[in-house]
N, C-alpha and C positions, 0 to 999 in steps of 0.2 A: 600209589596210582597205577593200577594194573592195565588201564586202557591205553594202547600205544597208538592212538590215532594221530595222523599227521594233519594239523589244521592248515598251515600255509608253508610254502616253500620260498625262501629267499634266495636270489641268484646274483649277488654282486660280482663284479669282474674287475680285474686288472688287466689292462691292455697295454701292450708294448709295441711301439711302432719303430721301424728302422730308419726311416728317412723323412725328417730329421729325427734322431733318437729322442723319443717321447714316451713317458709312462703316464698313462691316465687311469682313472678309476671310474667305474659305472656303478650308480647307486641302484639298489633294489628297494622298491617301495611296495608296501601292502597297504592297501586303503581299506579302512574300516569306517563305519559310521561315526564313532566317537573319537577316533584317533588314527593318524597316518603313522606308520612305522618305517623308518628308513634305516638301511644298514649300508655302510660305506667301508671299503677297504682301500688302504693305500701303503705304499712302501716308502719309508722315510729314506732320504739320501745316504748312500754308503752304509747300509744295514742289511742284515740277513733275516729280518723279521717283517711281519706285516702287522699293521695297526688295523683294528676293526672298531668302528664307531657305530653305536645304534642310537638313534634319535627317535624319540616318541613326541609327535606333534598333535596335541590334543584339539579337537573341535575345528580342523581344517575344513571339513565338509560344510560347516555353518558359514564360512566365507563364500563358498560357491552358491549356497542357498541365498545369501544375502544379495549376491550379483544378480541372480534370477529374479528375486523380488524387486530389485531396483529397475530391471528391465521391464517387468510387467507394470510396474508403477509408471514409468516414462511412457509406455505404450498407451496405458489406459488414460493418462493425462492428455496426450495427443488427440486420442479418439474423443474425449470428453470436450476438448476445446473446439474441435471441428464440428461436433454436434451442436454446441452453443452458437456458433456462427451462422448456422442454417436457419 
């Protein structure tokens, strides 16, 4: 594969806070139509290495689409009921 095009860039983070001493990780998410890709980094306690986890969640956008369809259905049901009462 000679084509070296960058498709997406992930930027997960590990944040260290001093007061109180806390280490947190920030997830990097790339949203696609058919799947969301999550990358998480964390540091296990008392270790010198970093864990990197990659999660691929298929069809997450369909959950949002179903919420929009339910809202449209609810609004249309209310409008239809109001028109019937008149």
